[in-house]
Backbone as a ProteinNet text record, in pm:
[ID]
protein_1_A
[PRIMARY]
XXXXXXXXXXXXXXXXXXXXXXXXXXXXXXXXXXXXXXXXXXXXXXXXXXXXXXXXXXXXXXXXXXXXXXXXXXXXXXXXXXXXXXXXXXXXXXXXXXXXXXXXXXXXXXXXXXXXXXXXXXXXXXXXXXXXXXXXXXXXXXXXXXXXXXXXXXXXXXXXXXXXXXXXXXXXXXXXXXXXXXXXXXXXXXXXXXXXXXXXXXXXXXXXXXXXXXXXXXXXXXXXXXXXXXXXXXXXXXXXXXXXXXXXXXXXXXXXXXXX
[TERTIARY]
2947.1	3036.7	2969.3	2901.4	2834	2723.6	2655.7	2548.1	2604.8	2718.4	2782.3	2824.5	2886.2	2929.1	2809.2	2699.8	2578.2	2523.9	2524.7	2474.6	2560.5	2692.9	2783.1	2761.7	2746.7	2723.1	2590.6	2488.8	2357.1	2361.5	2434.4	2447.1	2517.1	2621.1	2695.8	2607.2	2532.6	2445.6	2336.1	2285.2	2181.3	2233.5	2358	2420.3	2437.6	2485.7	2509.5	2379.7	2268.8	2142.1	2074.3	2121.7	2061	2077.1	1973.4	1981.2	1975.4	2047	2054.8	2024.3	1948	1917.9	1990.2	2069.7	2145.2	2050.1	2063.6	1979.7	2049.7	2178.1	2250.9	2399.5	2471.2	2614.2	2689.1	2801.5	2892.9	3025.4	3072.5	3194.3	3166.8	3271.4	3260.2	3291.7	3195.2	3213.1	3175	3268.1	3248.2	3219.3	3112.1	3077.1	3144.8	3251.1	3325.8	3242.4	3147.7	3062.7	2963.5	2896	2797.4	2856.1	2986.8	3059.6	2990.9	2958.6	2898.5	2918.4	2894.7	2909	2778.9	2791.8	2675.1	2599.2	2467.5	2380.7	2250.3	2171.4	2045.5	1956.9	1904.7	1817.5	1889.5	2024.1	2102.5	2094.7	2089	2077.3	2213.2	2237.7	2360.5	2326.6	2413.8	2401.1	2515.7	2507.3	2607.9	2747.5	2759.9	2891.7	2941.5	2877.9	2924	3064.6	3147.2	3283.9	3290.4	3333.8	3329.5	3467.7	3488.8	3610	3574.3	3647.7	3625	3724.5	3675.3	3764.6	3794.7	3720.6	3748.2	3764.5	3844.3	3865.9	3733.8	3720	3601.8	3470.8	3477.3	3355.3	3273.8	3143.9	3056.4	2914.7	2832.3	2695	2604.1	2475.9	2374.3	2293	2256.3	2180	2072.4	1967.1	1856	1853.7	1859.2	1851.5	1706.8	1688.6	1553	1480	1553.9	1489	1545.6	1663.1	1732.4	1750.6	1689.8	1700.8	1811	1860	1953.3	2098.2	2187.2	2329.3	2414.2	2538.9	2637.4	2743.1	2778.8	2886.3	3005.6	3110.5	3226.3	3350.2	3459.4	3585.4	3638.5	3688.2	3741.8	3884	3926.6	4058.3	4171.6	4149.9	4256.2	4256.9	4173.8	4166.1	4247.4	4331.2	4422.5	4358.8	4444.8	4395.9	4393.9	4428.3	4433.6	4294.2	4282.1	4154.6	4140	4244.3	4242.1	4188.5	4186.1	4140.6	3988.6	3938.3	3794.4	3760	3656.3	3615.7	3478.2	3464.9	3333.2	3241.6	3117.7	3023.1	3019.4	3021.4	3012.7	3128.8	3243.5	3361	3354.4	3264.5	3256.7	3115.9	3039.1	2899.4	2881.1	2809.3	2779.4	2643.5	2573.3	2442.4	2451.6	2352.3	2350.2	2300.9	2395.8	2358.3	2401.6	2533.4	2584.7	2565	2594.8	2563.3	2434.6	2328.7	2196	2165.1	2230.6	2204.8	2321.8	2331.6	2433.6	2389.2	2477.4	2449.4	2322.8	2231.2	2103.9	2122	2024.7	2026.2	2097.5	2077.1	2137.8	2282.6	2347.4	2488.6	2501.6	2576.4	2590.8	2734.2	2831.4	2971.5	3056.3	3184.5	3272.4	3284.2	3283.6	3292.4	3172.7	3055.7	2937.8	2957.2	3021	3049.3	3139.2	3243.1	3337	3266.3	3181.1	3109.6	3008.3	2949.8	2848	2908.9	3018.7	3073.1	3208.8	3285	3424.3	3453.3	3352.2	3378.1	3349.6	3241.7	3202.6	3156.8	3164.6	3108.7	2959.2	2909.2	2766.7	2712.7	2607	2544.2	2441.9	2449.7	2351.6	2255.5	2126.5	2023.2	1926.5	1865.4	1768.4	1829	1961.4	2026.6	2046.5	2014.6	2027.7	2054.5	2135.8	2159	2151.9	2085.1	2076.3	2079.6	2128	2136.4	2114.2	2049.3	2016.7	2142.1	2153.6	2266.3	2212.7	2270.2	2224.7	2243.3	2134.1	2147.6	2213.7	2214.2	2280.1	2431.3	2475.5	2619.5	2674.4	2591.4	2638.8	2533.2	2520.3	2426.5	2467	2367.9	2394.6	2333.2	2418.6	2374.6	2480.7	2477.8	2572.5	2716.3	2734.5	2869.8	2919.3	2827.8	2864.1	2795.2	2874.7	2815.8	2911.6	2854.2	2932.3	2973	3088.5	3127.8	3211.8	3214.8	3294.6	3401	3509.5	3618.8	3661.5	3681.4	3733.8	3826.8	3902	3995.2	3937.9	3942	3895.5	3992.5	4049.9	4149.4	4263.2	4305.2	4416.6	4382.8	4254.4	4212.3	4122.6	4141	4056.8	3923.9	3813.9	3680	3609.9	3560.6	3488.5	3339.8	3256.6	3112.7	3044.6	2978.1	2900.8	2775.3	2740	2627.1	2511.9	2391.3	2271.4	2230.5	2172.3	2106	1958.5	1873.4	1730.8	1652	1573.5	1492.8	1578	1697.2	1785.3	1863.8	1854	1924.7	2034.1	2154.6	2263.6	2239.7	2236.6	2193.3	2308.3	2323.2	2416	2331.4	2327.8	2252.7	2351.7	2342.3	2444.3	2448.3	2333.6	2330.9	2422.7	2429.6	2514.6	2647.9	2648.2	2770.7	2875	2830.7	2923.1	2905.6	2936.5	2932.3	3039.1	3104.3	3206.5	3168.3	3152	3108.6	2978.4	2889.5	2759.3	2756.8	2871.2	2879.1	2896.5	2810.9	2815.9	2947.8	3001.5	3123.6	3096.6	3184.4	3171.3	3220.9	3134.1	3176.7	3298.6	3313.4	3425.4	3558.9	3553.8	3676.2	3720.3	3648.4	3684.8	3757.7	3831.6	3905.1	3924.6	3970.1	4005.1	3891.6	3769.9	3655.3	3649.4	3637.4	3633.1	3524.6	3474.4	3370.5	3428.2	3392.2	3441.2	3324.5	3350.4	3256.1	3331.2	3274.7	3343	3271.1	3349.4	3297.2	3374	3308.6	3378.2	3406.7	3327.1	3351.4	3485.5	3517.9	3645.8	3752.5	3710.7	3798.9	3862.7	3773.8	3819.6	3745.3	3820.9	3764.1	3807.7	3711.5	3741.4	3706	3802.8	3774.2	3695.4	3578.8	3491.3	3516.5	3528.8	3547.2	3576.7	3622.5	3633.4	3496.8	3472.5	3346.6	3376.5	3304.6	3321.3	3184.1	3143.7	3014.1	3026.3	2926.9	2914.9	2776.3	2772.9	2645.9	2586.4	2463.9	2390	2309.4	2344	2278.4	2130.8	2054.6	1912.2	1893.5	1977.6	1965.2	1996.3	2099.6	2133.1	2019.8	1965.6	1855.7	1733.7	1699.1	1584.1	1606.7	1730.6	1762.5	1740.9	1786.5	1768.4	1620.3	1549.5	1406.6	1328.4	1358.6	1284.9	1307.8	1424.6	1452.9	1373.7	1312.3	1233.6	1086.2	1044.3	909.6	798.6	829.6	725.7	700.6	776	758.8	664.4	609.7	529.2	620.3	563	642.8	728.4	672	748	863.7	837.2	942.9	1049	1005.6	1100	1197.5	1143.1	1226.7	1328	1282.7	1371.9	1478.5	1438.5	1533.6	1635.8	1589.8	1680.7	1779.9	1734.1	1825.3	1933.6	1892.9	1986.5	2089.7	2041.8	2130.2	2224.1	2168.3	2250.2	2352.1	2312	2405.5	2519.5	2489.8	2592.2	2685.5	2632	2711.6	2777	2712.8	2760.8	2809.1	2721.5	2756.4	2633.5	2652.2	2542.8	2429.2	2308.5	2191.9	2072.1	2003.1	1888.7	1761.9	1672.3	1547	1466	1466.6	1391.3	1442.1	1571.3	1628.3	1578.3	1570.1	1517.2	1371.1	1293	1150.5	1130.9	1210.4	1196.6	1235.5	1340.8	1385.5	1279.5	1216.4	1111.2	990.2	955.2	841.3	863.8	987.8	1017.7	1007.8	1015	1006.3	861.2	767.7	625.1	561
-3501.9	-3427.8	-3403.6	-3508.3	-3493.7	-3388.7	-3387.8	-3289.8	-3149	-3129.7	-2998.2	-2951.1	-3040	-3005.8	-2968.3	-3042.9	-3014.5	-2876	-2840.3	-2709	-2597.8	-2617.4	-2515.6	-2496.4	-2608.5	-2601	-2532.6	-2566.7	-2507.7	-2357.4	-2317.5	-2175.2	-2100.3	-2160.8	-2097.9	-2083.5	-2189.6	-2184.9	-2081	-2068.6	-1969.8	-1829.1	-1803.5	-1672.9	-1643.3	-1744.2	-1726.2	-1698.6	-1756.9	-1744.6	-1610.3	-1534.5	-1406.7	-1307.9	-1228.7	-1117.6	-987.1	-886	-758.3	-644	-547.5	-427.4	-309.8	-240	-125.9	-10.6	44.5	155.8	289.3	293.9	421.1	391.7	476.3	456.4	585.5	573	684.4	647.6	730.6	699.8	607.5	545.2	458.9	313.9	226.1	82.2	14.1	-62.8	-124.6	-272.8	-317.2	-459.7	-524.5	-600.6	-665.1	-771.7	-829.1	-932.7	-872.1	-767.2	-702.4	-595.5	-564.8	-464.8	-328	-281.9	-150.2	-101.8	26.6	83.5	68.6	52	40.4	172.7	164.1	280.8	234.3	330.3	296.5	214.3	102.9	14.2	-100.3	-97.6	-201.4	-332.6	-443.8	-575.4	-644.4	-705.6	-781.2	-922.6	-1015.6	-1152.5	-1178.7	-1288	-1318.1	-1339.7	-1375.3	-1400.1	-1283.2	-1166.3	-1047.6	-1009.8	-964.1	-921.5	-769	-705.3	-559.8	-498.2	-385.6	-305.9	-170.2	-128.3	-0.3	100.7	187.1	271.5	407.5	445.2	571.1	543.8	625.8	604.7	608.9	517.4	511.5	492.2	435.5	405	302	319.7	229.1	241.8	145.2	146.2	75.6	104.2	32.5	-52	-172.1	-261.3	-332.5	-370.4	-440.5	-584.5	-678.1	-820	-856.2	-952.3	-994.2	-1057.5	-1106.5	-1172.9	-1134.9	-1068.2	-1052.5	-909	-811.8	-675.2	-594.8	-493.2	-396.3	-429.8	-403.6	-433.8	-316.7	-315	-218	-291.4	-234	-286.4	-193.7	-244.4	-159.9	-245.2	-201	-272.2	-253.3	-359.4	-353.1	-298	-242.5	-178.8	-277.6	-405.3	-504.7	-564.6	-508.8	-562.7	-480.9	-391.5	-318.9	-201.3	-118.2	4.1	2.5	-108.8	-115	-105.5	-27.3	-15.4	-121.1	-202.4	-303.9	-438.4	-456.5	-584.3	-593.4	-711	-735.4	-826.5	-791	-867	-928.9	-1053.6	-1116	-1042.2	-1021.8	-944.4	-990.5	-1121.7	-1174.7	-1130.5	-1093.2	-1053	-908	-830.2	-687.3	-648.4	-747.5	-726.4	-744.6	-652	-665.2	-601.8	-649	-592.1	-442.9	-367.7	-222.1	-193.8	-166.2	-132.6	8.7	33.1	165.9	199.8	322.9	372.1	449.7	395.9	444.4	584.5	632.2	768	815.8	946.7	1002	989.7	1024.3	1007.5	1083.6	1013.4	1072.8	1170.2	1263.3	1355.4	1485.2	1584	1714	1717.9	1831	1849.4	1938.9	1890.9	1964.6	2005.7	1942.4	1974.5	1941.8	1971.2	1951.8	1805.5	1716.7	1574.2	1529.1	1587.6	1555.9	1597.8	1713.1	1758.5	1658.8	1611.9	1517.7	1387.4	1338.4	1213.4	1229.7	1348.9	1374	1390.2	1464.4	1502.3	1440.2	1402.2	1368	1222.8	1136.5	993.4	937.6	981.4	927.1	1039.9	1019.1	1118.5	1133.6	1254.9	1282.5	1325.5	1259.4	1293.4	1404.4	1507.7	1615.5	1596.6	1584	1569.9	1687.5	1720.9	1829.4	1966.6	1977.1	2106.8	2160.4	2078.4	2131.5	2019.6	2052.7	1961.7	2042.8	1989.1	2059.9	1962.7	2013.9	1931.6	2018.3	1961.9	2037	2063.8	2188.2	2229.6	2296.8	2263.5	2318.8	2471	2548.5	2694.5	2739.3	2652	2684.4	2673.7	2565.3	2546	2636	2659.7	2736.8	2839.7	2947.6	3053.2	3115.2	3158	3214.1	3354	3453.2	3591.4	3663.5	3796.1	3872.1	3859.7	3823.2	3815.9	3673.4	3578.3	3437.5	3356.5	3289.6	3219.4	3112.2	3022.8	2919	2967.4	2921.1	2942.3	2823.4	2803.6	2695.1	2754.6	2683.7	2727.4	2611.6	2640.7	2538.9	2605.3	2522.8	2572.5	2549.1	2654	2644.3	2721.5	2653.5	2715.3	2780.2	2712	2760.5	2875.4	2913.6	3026	2977.1	3034	2998.9	3073.7	2999.1	3056.4	3035.6	3143.6	3135.8	3159.4	3079.2	3088.6	3093.6	3205	3213.9	3129.7	3056.9	2964.4	3013	2985.2	3022.9	2912.8	2953	2860.4	2898.5	2808.2	2834.8	2736.6	2790.2	2705.5	2599.9	2639.1	2547.6	2452.6	2467.4	2379.3	2454.8	2399.2	2452.2	2409.9	2507.6	2482	2499.2	2399.3	2407.1	2407.1	2519.9	2532.4	2531.3	2432	2415.4	2532.3	2599.1	2709.9	2823.9	2848.1	2955.9	2903.6	2780.5	2724.1	2702.3	2646.3	2620.2	2727.4	2850	2963.3	3063.5	3122.2	3224.5	3349.1	3459.2	3584.7	3565.9	3484.2	3462.7	3365.6	3306.5	3211.5	3070	2979	2840.4	2775.2	2692.8	2618.2	2469	2388.9	2243.5	2200.2	2140.2	2094.5	2002.2	1927.1	1833.9	1906.5	2035.8	2113.4	2180.8	2155	2211.4	2106.5	2153.6	2060.9	2123.7	2039.8	2085.9	2165	2113.1	2183.1	2159.7	2270.5	2263.1	2354.9	2317.8	2395.6	2465.1	2593.6	2673.9	2739.9	2773.2	2854.6	2978.6	3095.5	3222	3299.9	3350.8	3434.5	3566.3	3671.9	3800.1	3866.7	3835.8	3894.1	3846.3	3721.1	3665.8	3674.8	3722.3	3724	3586.1	3486.9	3347.3	3268.3	3197	3109.4	2966.8	2878.6	2741.3	2643.5	2561.6	2458.1	2346.1	2313.6	2212.6	2074.4	2068.6	1939.2	1960.5	1857	1859.2	1821.8	1860.8	1830.4	1754.9	1646.5	1567.4	1549	1650.9	1647.7	1592.3	1513.9	1468.1	1511.5	1602.1	1656.3	1566.1	1521.2	1445.6	1547.4	1564.4	1666.2	1632.3	1732.3	1710.6	1606.4	1610.2	1512.6	1371.2	1357.4	1225.7	1174.4	1262.5	1225.4	1180.4	1257.6	1222.8	1091.1	1068.3	945.2	822.8	831	719.2	699	808.8	800.7	739.1	781.7	730.4	581.3	531.9	388.5	304.8	371.1	301	339.5	382.4	437.2	337	207.6	106.5	77.5	142.1	120.6	224.7	194.3	292.2	403.2	516	629.2	590	514.9	471.6	380.8	286.3	196.5	272.6	372.6	455.4	525.4	588.3	661.9	569.8	454.2	359.8	307.1	277.3	226	332.5	456.2	564.6	593	585.3	603.6	496.9	374.8	262.6	281	320.1	336.1	454.6	569.4	689.6	671.2	607.5	581.9	491.7	397.2	303.5	367.1	453.8	510	643.1	723.8	859.8	883	862.9	888.1	878	892.8	879.9	974.6	923.8	1003.5	962.4	1060.3	1031.2	1018.5	933.2	910.1	1038.7	1121.5	1246.4	1339.5	1334.8	1417.5	1370.7	1238.9	1183.4	1224.6	1209.9	1244.3	1391.6	1478.7	1622.7	1656.5	1591.6	1617.5	1573.4	1459.2	1411.5	1503.7	1548.3	1638.4	1770.5	1819.7	1946.6	1935	1811.8	1790.4	1792.5	1766.9	1756.5	1894.9
4493.7	4405	4269.7	4215.9	4088.3	4096.9	4211.1	4230.3	4230.4	4299	4306.7	4167.5	4091.4	3956	3870.3	3886	3808.9	3842.1	3971.7	4014.2	3956.7	3958.7	3905.3	3755.8	3684.6	3540	3510.8	3588.9	3570.7	3595.5	3701.5	3732.4	3620.8	3565.4	3456.3	3333.1	3301.7	3184.9	3202.5	3327	3354.1	3332.3	3379.5	3359.5	3212.2	3137.4	2995.9	2920.7	2969.5	2898.9	2922.6	3018.7	3050	2935.3	2914.6	2821.2	2899.1	2850.3	2920.7	2825	2872.9	2795.3	2857.8	2779.9	2831.2	2862.8	2983.4	3027	3006	3040.5	3034.4	3022.9	2947.6	2925.9	2954.2	3025	3047.4	2980.3	2888.7	2815.2	2697.1	2645.1	2528.1	2564.6	2540.1	2559.4	2428.7	2373.3	2242.7	2256.9	2192.8	2191.3	2070.7	2096.5	1987.8	1918.1	1992.5	1934.5	1835.7	1878.3	1791.4	1702.2	1723.1	1643.9	1646.3	1765.7	1781.7	1924.6	1946	2080.3	2158.5	2288.4	2373.1	2377.3	2376.1	2390.5	2455.2	2498.5	2563.7	2471.1	2525.4	2448.5	2380.1	2379.7	2312.8	2391.9	2320.3	2382.8	2391.7	2508	2530.5	2576	2543.4	2594.3	2690.8	2763.7	2864.2	2808.3	2680.4	2622	2537.2	2548.4	2474.9	2519.9	2425.3	2454.9	2447.8	2557.2	2567.2	2582.4	2513.3	2527.8	2587.9	2691	2756.8	2698.1	2610	2531.6	2594.9	2698.5	2767.9	2917.2	2986	3130.4	3206.9	3299.6	3386.9	3310.9	3191.5	3116.7	3194.7	3195.5	3269.9	3216.4	3251.1	3201	3299.7	3287.8	3364.3	3267.5	3311.2	3224.9	3305.5	3236.5	3299.9	3252.4	3349.2	3315.6	3285.2	3196.4	3161.3	3278.9	3377.7	3492	3628.3	3631	3759	3807	3741.1	3788.8	3723.4	3796	3738	3772.5	3673.7	3689.4	3641.8	3688.8	3643.1	3561.9	3447.5	3363.9	3381.9	3443.4	3474.8	3493.2	3431.5	3446.4	3587	3646.8	3781.7	3779.8	3893	3901.6	3876.4	3906.9	3887.8	3746.6	3657.3	3522.1	3421.1	3470.6	3382.6	3313.1	3248	3186.8	3035.4	2971.9	2826.5	2765.3	2657.3	2586.7	2478.5	2457.4	2351.6	2400	2531.6	2585.8	2583.4	2547.4	2547	2664.8	2738.1	2856.2	2832.3	2871.8	2868.3	2963.9	2925.5	3005.6	3150.2	3172	3308.2	3396.2	3334.2	3411.3	3456.2	3397.1	3430.3	3475.6	3516.3	3553.5	3703.5	3766.4	3909.5	3938.2	4041.8	4074.2	4102.7	4056.8	4078.3	4218.9	4305.4	4442.7	4474.6	4459.6	4489.8	4636.1	4672.6	4806.2	4793.3	4848.1	4816.8	4866	4969	5015.9	5097	5109.4	5195.7	5339.8	5432.8	5575	5615.4	5680.2	5718	5834.1	5846.8	5960.2	5928.7	6017.2	5999.1	6042.9	6013.3	6045.5	6167.5	6266.4	6391.3	6422.1	6356.7	6383.7	6261.7	6272	6155.9	6116.9	6215.2	6183.2	6100.3	6128.3	6047.9	5902.9	5882.8	5746.7	5674.3	5742.2	5681.4	5645.9	5735.8	5710	5597.5	5588.8	5485.7	5347.5	5339.5	5209.5	5176	5276.7	5252	5222.4	5224.9	5212	5072.8	5008.7	4878.5	4786.7	4654.8	4562.1	4586	4567.2	4581.8	4446.1	4402	4274.7	4296.7	4213.7	4217.7	4101.4	4131.8	4029.2	4039.6	3927	3928.4	3949.5	3937.9	3947.8	4087.6	4189.1	4325.5	4425.1	4524.8	4636.7	4765.1	4866	4993.3	5110.1	5222	5342.4	5465.9	5566.3	5687.7	5770.2	5818	5901.5	6027.5	6141.6	6268.6	6272.7	6291.4	6300.8	6430.6	6529.9	6655.4	6641.1	6577.9	6557.7	6448.4	6345.9	6231	6189.6	6266.2	6227.6	6094.8	6018.2	5886.2	5875.4	5850.7	5831.3	5749.4	5752.5	5670.3	5719.3	5845	5900.8	5920.1	5913	5930.7	5820.3	5740.5	5626.8	5573.7	5490.6	5423.3	5284.5	5242.2	5103.2	5058.4	4927.6	4870.5	4780.7	4766.1	4680.2	4591.2	4462.4	4372.1	4270.7	4201.1	4100.6	3961.2	3879.2	3740.3	3652	3554.2	3465.5	3543.8	3650.6	3730.1	3823.1	3829.4	3912.5	4025.5	4145.2	4258.7	4248	4253.9	4245.8	4380.6	4440	4567.1	4544	4610.8	4595.3	4732.4	4761.6	4885.2	4869.7	4974.9	4968.9	5055.8	5010.5	5085.6	5181.8	5292.4	5383.6	5383.4	5335.1	5320.3	5406.5	5498.7	5588.7	5658.2	5698.8	5771.8	5684.4	5551.8	5459.6	5384.7	5385.2	5305.3	5161.1	5069	4932.3	4833.1	4746	4633.2	4505.6	4436.7	4312.4	4197	4110.4	4006.5	3907.9	3886.1	3790.7	3834.3	3963.7	4015.5	4067.1	4119	4175.7	4066.4	3954	3843.4	3735.4	3772.9	3680.1	3721.8	3624	3648.8	3569.7	3640.2	3577.4	3500.2	3559.5	3499	3382.9	3350.6	3239.4	3293.6	3248.7	3296.2	3256.7	3348.5	3321.2	3339.8	3286.9	3298.1	3436	3518.6	3651.4	3647.3	3536.7	3525.5	3510.9	3477.5	3461.6	3591.5	3699.4	3829.4	3912.6	4013.4	4100.1	4237.3	4331.6	4466.5	4531.5	4522.5	4580.8	4731.5	4806.1	4952.6	5007.5	5123.2	5189.7	5312.4	5329.9	5441.8	5515.3	5642.8	5720	5765.7	5732.6	5760.5	5869.9	5965.8	6072.8	6068.5	6017.6	6001.9	6135.4	6237.4	6369.7	6425.8	6394.8	6439.8	6330.7	6211.5	6095.3	6076	6079.2	6077.3	5970.4	5888.4	5787	5818.2	5841.3	5882.6	5770.8	5732.3	5632.2	5697.1	5639.4	5696	5636.7	5503.3	5437	5288.8	5224.3	5078.6	5020.3	4895.6	4827.7	4699.4	4678.4	4556.7	4492.5	4415.7	4349.9	4208.3	4168.5	4030	3982.6	3885.9	3839.2	3731.3	3755.2	3654.3	3573.9	3446.9	3365.5	3344	3301.2	3275	3166.2	3064	2955.4	3003.1	3087.1	3141.1	3229.6	3311	3400.6	3320	3216.5	3132.5	3058.4	3015.6	2943.6	3032	3156.3	3249.4	3278	3300.1	3330.8	3215.3	3092	2976.5	2955.3	2995.2	2980.2	3079.5	3178.6	3280.3	3271	3152	3133.3	3162.1	3153.2	3173.5	3321	3410.7	3554.4	3614.1	3730.1	3802.4	3852.4	3893.4	3940.2	4060	4151.3	4269.7	4229.1	4138.4	4091	4012.6	3935.3	3860.2	3955.3	4060.6	4155.3	4222.2	4267.5	4334.6	4239.2	4115.2	4016.5	3979.5	3963.7	3928	4040.1	4164	4277	4274.8	4247.5	4243.5	4131.6	4013.9	3897.5	3915.6	3955.8	3971.3	4083.2	4192.1	4301.4	4257.2	4169.9	4122.5	4020.5	3933.1	3824.9	3858	3940.4	3964	4107	4204	4343.1	4430.7	4560.8	4656.3	4621.2	4630.2	4591.5	4675.7	4732	4816.5	4732.2	4778.6	4706.4	4694.2	4798.2	4794.1	4683.6	4655.7	4548.7	4412.3	4394.1	4269.2	4252.4	4357.9	4352.6	4319.2	4381.8	4356.7	4213.3	4161.7	4024.3	3923	3948.1	3858.3	3863.9	3983.4	3999.3	3925.4	3926.8	3860.2	3708.2	3656.5	3512.7	3465.6	3556.1	3519.3	3506.9
[MASK]
++++++++++++++++++++++++++++++++++++++++++++++++++++++++++++++++++++++++++++++++++++++++++++++++++++++++++++++++++++++++++++++++++++++++++++++++++++++++++++++++++++++++++++++++++++++++++++++++++++++++++++++++++++++++++++++++++++++++++++++++++++++++++++++++++++

């Protein structure tokens, strides 16, 4: 019993002794101990007291010895912005869902499994996924389109299929009359497949995209500048998957390559 108590005390002290460096912040999180808001590069200790002042505020942090973590209030911890939480109560390893479902899409159920289960993070301004040309041929009479609501108006977007990949380009997808709009101001996004020969439009799945802006992407990357390129890509996938949504390693690699 004494040994068990000693181990528990040692584990608690080890947690308390950890130092954390903030990598990236979404929303406003206030450190009551340091009397300032969290930002990239800010240092935290295990006994820091944090207030989450905006809905769904969260952050990624790097432990001095234990890797990457997510700072996020749990759903059972209430919605008050006045409560302060000890860092250890809102800290969890940064795992996230590391990638969306592997493989191409052959039927409607594949669409639902690919898009309908978890948020998908778009990095580098583009997201694409392989679609069977046999099941879903793409030409002037048969094609995919997406529909979403913006300012109370339904917006339809025809989508390209390039080299067997269904492509979502944020520059054109989130634009109305050629003017860029905020993806966060859209809702009820759904994907359809249209066959003009049958005069039939089939709803394939709902879409839950979270766009990681170029500035956000660069901010995360710069906080990991001391890592090798391979380590950077893996770390960024882990962080983005935890904070935003499912993200494939190849998407991170392509986004970094486009910056060079």
